[in-house]
C-alpha positions as CSV (number, residue, x, y, z in Angstrom):
1,M,-13.2,-38.5,-0.9
2,I,-14.9,-37.7,-4.3
3,Y,-14.9,-34.2,-5.7
4,D,-16.9,-32.1,-8.6
5,D,-14.9,-31.5,-11.6
6,T,-14.2,-28.1,-10.9
7,T,-12.8,-28.7,-7.2
8,A,-10.8,-32.6,-8.9
9,K,-9.5,-29.7,-11.9
10,K,-7.6,-28.0,-9.5
11,L,-6.2,-29.8,-7.3
12,A,-4.4,-31.7,-10.2
13,D,-3.3,-28.8,-11.7
14,S,-1.3,-27.9,-7.6
15,Y,1.2,-28.7,-7.4
16,E,4.6,-28.8,-4.5
17,V,7.9,-27.2,-4.8
18,P,10.7,-29.6,-4.6
19,N,11.6,-29.6,-0.9
20,R,13.2,-32.0,1.7
21,T,10.6,-32.4,4.7
22,R,9.8,-36.1,3.9
23,E,13.6,-36.9,4.2
24,S,13.4,-34.6,7.5
25,V,10.5,-36.0,8.9
26,P,9.4,-39.3,7.0
27,E,7.0,-39.9,10.1
28,P,5.5,-36.3,11.5
29,L,3.2,-36.2,14.1
30,V,1.6,-33.2,13.7
31,S,0.7,-31.4,9.8
32,V,0.7,-27.6,10.6
33,R,-1.4,-26.2,7.1
34,T,-2.0,-22.4,6.4
35,S,-3.8,-21.4,3.7
36,A,-2.6,-18.3,2.3
37,Y,-4.3,-15.6,0.3
38,N,-3.5,-12.2,0.1
39,H,-1.8,-12.0,3.4
40,G,1.1,-10.0,2.3
41,A,1.0,-8.2,6.1
42,Y,0.8,-11.1,8.0
43,I,2.3,-13.7,6.8
44,E,5.6,-14.1,8.1
45,K,4.9,-13.6,11.8
46,C,2.5,-16.9,11.0
47,I,5.3,-19.0,9.7
48,E,7.8,-17.5,12.2
49,G,5.0,-18.6,14.8
50,V,4.7,-22.3,13.6
51,L,8.3,-22.4,12.8
52,S,9.5,-21.5,16.5
53,Q,7.8,-24.2,17.6
54,K,9.9,-26.3,20.3
55,T,8.4,-29.9,20.1
56,S,9.9,-33.3,20.7
57,F,8.5,-34.8,17.9
58,G,8.5,-34.2,14.4
59,F,6.2,-32.0,12.3
60,E,5.2,-31.1,8.8
61,Y,4.2,-27.6,7.7
62,I,2.3,-27.2,5.0
63,I,1.2,-24.0,3.2
64,G,-1.5,-24.0,0.6
65,E,-0.2,-20.2,-1.0
66,D,-3.4,-19.4,-3.8
67,F,-1.6,-17.6,-6.8
68,S,-1.8,-14.0,-3.9
69,T,-1.1,-11.0,-5.9
70,D,0.0,-8.2,-2.8
71,G,3.7,-10.3,-2.2
72,T,1.8,-12.7,0.2
73,R,3.4,-15.5,-3.3
74,E,7.1,-14.3,-3.0
75,K,7.2,-13.8,0.6
76,V,6.0,-17.8,1.2
77,F,8.4,-19.1,-1.6
78,D,11.0,-17.2,0.1
79,Y,10.3,-19.6,3.1
80,A,10.1,-22.8,1.5
81,R,13.1,-21.8,-0.1
82,R,15.3,-21.3,3.5
83,Y,13.7,-23.9,5.0
84,P,12.7,-27.3,2.6
85,E,13.0,-29.2,5.4
86,R,10.4,-28.0,7.2
87,I,7.8,-26.1,5.2
88,R,6.5,-27.8,2.1
89,L,4.5,-25.0,-0.1
90,L,1.1,-26.2,-2.3
91,T,0.2,-24.2,-5.4
92,A,-1.2,-23.8,-8.9
93,G,-0.5,-21.6,-11.6
94,Y,-4.0,-19.4,-10.8
95,N,-6.0,-18.9,-7.8
96,V,-8.0,-22.2,-6.8
97,G,-10.0,-20.8,-4.4
98,M,-10.6,-21.4,-0.7
99,K,-12.1,-24.4,-1.0
100,A,-9.6,-26.1,-3.3
101,N,-6.9,-25.0,-1.5
102,G,-7.5,-26.0,1.6
103,L,-8.9,-29.2,0.4
104,R,-4.9,-29.9,-1.5
105,C,-3.9,-29.5,1.6
106,I,-5.5,-31.4,4.1
107,D,-4.8,-33.9,1.7
108,A,-1.4,-33.9,2.1
109,C,-1.3,-33.7,5.5
110,R,0.8,-37.1,6.6
111,G,0.4,-36.7,11.1
112,K,-1.7,-38.1,13.4
113,Y,-2.4,-34.8,14.6
114,M,-3.3,-31.6,12.7
115,A,-3.8,-27.9,13.6
116,I,-4.2,-25.5,11.2
117,C,-3.0,-20.8,11.8
118,E,-4.3,-19.5,8.6
119,G,-2.7,-16.5,7.1
120,D,-3.9,-14.1,8.8
121,D,-3.2,-15.2,12.2
122,Y,-0.3,-16.2,14.5
123,W,1.3,-18.7,17.3
124,S,2.3,-16.6,20.5
125,D,3.5,-19.4,22.3
126,P,6.1,-21.9,21.0
127,T,5.2,-24.5,23.3
128,K,1.9,-24.4,21.8
129,L,2.0,-27.8,19.5
130,Q,4.4,-29.8,22.4
131,R,1.5,-29.1,25.4
132,Q,-1.3,-29.9,23.1
133,V,0.4,-33.3,22.0
134,D,1.2,-34.1,25.5
135,F,-2.3,-33.8,26.6
136,M,-3.5,-36.1,23.2
137,E,-1.3,-38.5,23.1
138,S,-2.4,-39.5,27.2
139,H,-5.6,-39.0,26.6
140,P,-6.6,-41.2,23.8
141,D,-10.5,-40.9,23.8
142,F,-10.2,-36.9,22.8
143,S,-10.6,-36.3,19.8
144,M,-9.7,-32.3,19.8
145,C,-8.3,-29.9,22.1
146,F,-7.7,-26.3,21.4
147,H,-7.1,-23.2,24.2
148,N,-7.7,-19.6,24.3
149,A,-6.4,-16.4,22.2
150,S,-6.2,-12.7,21.8
151,T,-7.7,-11.1,19.3
152,V,-5.8,-8.1,17.4
153,D,-6.4,-5.8,14.8
154,V,-4.7,-5.2,11.1
155,H,-2.2,-3.2,13.5
156,G,-1.3,-6.2,15.4
157,R,-2.7,-4.3,18.5
158,K,-4.6,-6.2,21.2
159,T,-8.2,-6.1,21.3
160,G,-9.7,-8.4,23.7
161,E,-9.4,-12.1,24.3
162,Q,-11.3,-15.2,23.2
163,R,-11.4,-17.2,27.0
164,R,-14.2,-19.3,26.8
165,Y,-13.7,-20.8,30.9
166,D,-11.5,-19.5,33.6
167,H,-9.5,-23.3,33.8
168,D,-8.6,-26.1,32.0
169,C,-11.5,-28.8,31.4
170,E,-13.7,-30.7,29.4
171,V,-15.9,-29.4,27.0
172,P,-19.3,-30.1,26.3
173,I,-20.7,-30.2,22.7
174,E,-23.4,-28.1,23.9
175,D,-21.5,-25.1,24.3
176,I,-19.6,-25.7,21.3
177,I,-23.5,-25.8,19.6
178,H,-23.9,-22.6,21.0
179,G,-20.6,-21.2,20.5
180,G,-20.5,-21.2,16.8
181,G,-17.5,-21.6,14.7
182,L,-15.7,-19.1,16.8
183,F,-16.4,-20.7,19.9
184,C,-13.3,-22.5,19.5
185,P,-10.1,-20.8,17.7
186,T,-9.3,-22.0,15.0
187,A,-5.9,-21.4,15.6
188,S,-6.0,-22.9,18.5
189,I,-7.0,-26.5,17.7
190,L,-5.0,-29.7,17.5
191,F,-7.1,-32.7,16.2
192,R,-6.7,-36.4,15.5
193,K,-6.6,-36.6,11.9
194,E,-8.3,-39.3,11.6
195,F,-11.9,-38.3,12.0
196,L,-11.7,-36.4,8.6
197,A,-11.9,-39.8,7.2
198,T,-15.0,-40.1,8.1
199,Y,-15.9,-36.3,7.5
200,P,-19.3,-36.2,6.1
201,D,-20.5,-34.8,2.7
202,V,-22.9,-32.4,4.7
203,C,-20.3,-31.2,6.3
204,E,-17.8,-30.4,3.7
205,R,-20.6,-28.6,1.5
206,C,-21.0,-26.1,4.6
207,H,-19.9,-22.6,4.0
208,V,-18.2,-22.2,6.6
209,G,-15.3,-25.0,7.5
210,D,-14.9,-24.2,11.1
211,Y,-17.9,-24.8,12.8
212,P,-18.7,-28.1,10.9
213,L,-15.1,-29.9,11.9
214,Q,-15.4,-28.5,15.6
215,L,-19.1,-30.2,15.4
216,W,-17.8,-33.5,14.5
217,L,-14.9,-34.2,16.1
218,A,-17.3,-33.1,19.3
219,V,-19.8,-35.8,17.5
220,C,-16.0,-38.3,17.0
221,G,-14.5,-37.9,20.8
222,R,-14.4,-35.3,24.1
223,I,-13.0,-32.1,23.8
224,Y,-10.5,-30.7,25.9
225,Y,-9.8,-26.8,26.6
226,I,-6.6,-25.6,28.0
227,D,-6.9,-22.1,29.7
228,R,-3.9,-20.4,28.2
229,D,-3.3,-17.9,25.6
230,M,-0.8,-19.2,22.8
231,A,-2.4,-17.5,19.5
232,A,-3.3,-14.6,18.0
233,Y,-6.9,-13.9,15.7
234,R,-6.4,-11.6,13.5
235,Q,-10.4,-9.2,12.7
236,G,-11.1,-6.7,10.2
237,D,-8.8,-7.7,7.6
238,A,-10.1,-7.3,4.0
239,S,-9.2,-10.4,2.6
240,S,-10.3,-12.2,5.6
241,W,-13.7,-15.0,5.2
242,T,-15.6,-12.5,6.9
243,Q,-14.9,-9.6,4.6
244,R,-15.4,-11.2,1.2
245,F,-18.3,-12.9,2.4
246,A,-20.2,-9.1,3.7
247,S,-20.0,-8.3,0.0
248,Q,-21.8,-11.3,-1.5
249,S,-24.7,-11.0,-2.5
250,F,-28.0,-11.1,-0.5
251,E,-29.4,-14.6,-3.1
252,A,-25.1,-15.9,-2.8
253,R,-25.5,-15.6,1.1
254,T,-29.0,-16.8,1.3
255,A,-27.6,-20.0,-0.2
256,K,-24.6,-20.6,2.5
257,W,-26.7,-19.7,5.0
258,L,-29.0,-22.6,4.6
259,T,-26.0,-25.0,4.4
260,E,-25.5,-23.9,7.8
261,F,-28.8,-25.0,8.3
262,E,-28.2,-28.2,6.9
263,M,-25.5,-29.5,8.5
264,L,-27.2,-28.9,12.2
265,D,-30.2,-30.7,11.0
266,A,-27.4,-33.7,9.7
267,I,-25.9,-33.4,13.1
268,D,-28.8,-33.4,15.3
269,A,-29.8,-36.6,13.5
270,M,-26.1,-38.5,13.9
271,T,-27.1,-38.0,17.5
272,E,-29.8,-39.1,17.5
273,H,-31.7,-36.1,18.7
274,R,-29.7,-36.3,22.2
275,H,-28.8,-31.9,21.6
276,A,-32.0,-31.7,19.8
277,D,-32.6,-28.3,22.3
278,A,-29.4,-27.1,21.7
279,I,-29.4,-27.2,17.8
280,R,-32.8,-25.7,17.8
281,R,-31.8,-22.7,19.9
282,R,-28.6,-22.2,17.6
283,Q,-30.8,-22.7,14.8
284,S,-33.1,-19.7,16.0
285,R,-31.1,-17.0,17.2
286,Y,-29.1,-17.6,14.0
287,L,-32.7,-17.0,11.8
288,R,-32.7,-13.9,14.6
289,Q,-29.4,-12.6,13.7
290,I,-29.7,-13.0,9.8
291,M,-33.6,-11.3,9.6
292,R,-32.0,-8.6,11.6
293,I,-29.9,-7.3,9.1
294,N,-31.8,-7.9,6.2
295,T,-35.2,-7.0,7.1
296,E,-35.3,-5.7,3.7
297,H,-35.9,-9.6,2.2
298,E,-38.7,-10.6,5.5
299,K,-40.8,-12.6,2.5
300,E,-37.8,-14.1,1.3
301,L,-36.4,-15.0,4.3
302,R,-39.6,-16.7,5.3
303,R,-40.4,-18.1,2.4
304,L,-36.6,-19.7,2.0
305,F,-36.2,-20.4,6.2
306,A,-39.9,-21.7,6.3
307,P,-39.6,-25.2,8.3
308,Y,-37.0,-23.3,11.4
309,F,-39.5,-20.2,11.3
310,R,-42.1,-23.3,11.5
311,R,-40.0,-24.9,15.3
312,Q,-40.0,-21.7,16.8
313,S,-41.0,-22.2,20.2
314,P,-43.8,-18.8,20.8
315,L,-41.5,-16.9,22.4
316,E,-39.2,-16.5,19.9
317,K,-41.6,-16.3,17.1
318,L,-42.4,-13.0,19.6
319,K,-38.5,-11.8,19.6
320,M,-38.2,-12.4,15.5
321,G,-42.0,-10.2,14.9
322,H,-40.4,-7.6,17.2
323,I,-37.5,-7.5,15.1
324,C,-39.5,-7.7,11.5
325,L,-41.5,-5.1,13.2
326,R,-38.5,-2.6,13.7
327,G,-37.3,-3.2,10.7
328,R,-40.0,-2.1,8.5
329,L,-40.1,0.9,10.7
330,E,-37.0,2.0,10.3
331,S,-37.5,1.4,6.2
332,M,-40.7,4.0,6.7
333,F,-38.6,6.4,8.8
334,G,-35.6,6.0,7.6
335,K,-33.4,6.2,10.6
336,P,-32.5,4.1,13.8
337,V,-36.2,2.7,15.6
338,K,-34.9,2.1,19.5
């Protein structure tokens, strides 16, 4: 993969803390990766969940620590010191950002399969990796499998469940298109790393990472769902991607939203428009969501997303008109309009 100069410098400035993982696990079947930044309240539970995995195969654990300021860095370094035969710690002398932190972890992975557990999430079942690898090893035409996960708040209290089906099953690509990046909980996925070698640039440029990855894997192979709760997805943390994205300017958020629409257009072309209806419905629904929370920017959104507004069906245009009218009335009266 070719990186821009800024990203290339960040990767060049990164280093791996000395460890013995290559000697103890010379050929890992799975690479587990964690991106950690200001996850001080949660990182220990994340790491313990990975280290608790009981497997019949070797796996390596790669942690990208992005110069945290809340104690995360010290905790991760301590774990790396205590488990040098399992943990490979990647870092730098400064904050490289979410994208470069993820890329340096991906570049370091040696396994046939890759699993992800971000620093504020955790795995709750010690048989998770074994179950997923057993399935993938016996089903070579599947590119990814995932499972359901609990949602927890910042205090670790269960608030819900991301259970997509009530039984083990193959997942149609249309469900992933409609579901967006949260359809497959990030901490639940395990996939064949080989497909990253041909990962499209348009997916790489997308402002989110989970959604284009899941779609690309669905293009490359079949997807399987395991109906077992084996992880937890944390919501509401101030350092999470969702919270940081919401705090950005309208201009910055708009530029990033456009990358997701462009990515979906590219997936549509790659699949020779076999899933065009699902993609158009996803884009229309997403456009309504964007408009609903940015009605004061209606004219600018209509200009920037003009090609997508033109594609809408009469019913979709009617729904959009209702959203815009409601926004103007709420702005006029200064209160919600039912």
